[in-house]
C-alpha positions, -999 to +999 in steps of 0.1 A: -003+431-584+005+468-569-014+460-539+003+431-526+032+452-528+023+477-503+038+473-468+046+489-436+080+506-440+101+519-460+105+511-499+131+519-526+112+521-559+134+516-592+117+509-624+138+488-644+135+485-687+163+456-695+190+436-685+220+456-701+220+487-684+196+483-658+217+461-634+241+486-625+213+505-620+200+478-595+232+479-576+229+517-570+193+513-560+204+482-535+227+503-523+204+530-512+179+508-500+209+491-476+217+524-462+178+534-458+169+498-441+142+497-469+127+473-493+140+475-529+108+476-552+119+470-588+093+479-609+085+465-647+060+480-667+043+452-691+015+463-722-003+441-744+012+429-772-001+457-805-006+481-776-039+489-754-062+499-787-056+465-800-065+446-770-097+464-761-110+455-798-102+418-793-095+410-755-079+376-744-077+365-709-055+338-714-031+368-734-029+389-709-022+365-681+005+351-704+019+387-709+021+394-673+039+361-667+065+370-693+069+403-673+070+386-642+098+361-653+117+391-670+119+409-636+126+375-619+153+368-644+173+403-643+167+403-607+186+374-604+212+382-627+218+414-605+222+398-572+226+363-578+206+338-554+216+360-522+200+392-525+218+421-507+184+437-493+148+423-494+137+425-528+100+426-538+099+428-579+066+441-593+053+442-628+026+468-637+008+471-667+012+505-677+018+525-708+052+539-694+076+532-669+073+566-652+033+556-649+043+518-630+063+537-609+039+560-597+014+534-594+037+516-568+051+548-551+018+554-532+032+550-497+044+577-472+085+572-467+086+555-506+119+568-518+114+570-560+156+559-569+162+583-597+165+568-633+197+577-651+186+596-685+186+570-712+214+573-733+205+585-773+212+561-797+241+574-808+257+575-776+248+539-771+267+534-805+298+551-792+296+579-817+304+614-802+289+644-822+318+676-823+313+706-840+284+735-839+247+728-837+248+740-875+274+721-890+278+678-865+303+658-876+301+620-861+332+605-851+334+571-836+349+571-802 
């Protein structure tokens, strides 16, 4: 699927993981793509359920195609949730079988002129729960924000 996304012209490539944090990320990447007159390429990584090692011991092309299809549906839904029926820029979503999102983005960002949109640092579990830490390194007290 990566081959089909190679195109002439600039692309803004952004790795996505989930609906909650990635809708704002997609909006910022779309704004960057507009500024650059580029195509927005959201990338979602997928792996076989149970991991690559288990898949190698029990390969199934049907399951492989089903997992890839599920990843495509998930990415299409994310793009639709982010932009609705009218996309603000040309969007070419891509799913890549890769161990990490970083690997998937690297597999797609191969053309000259590709811009990898920065992925903000993933918030820690404590930050996602709204817990702030106060105190020194040796003594931390968690307070609900």
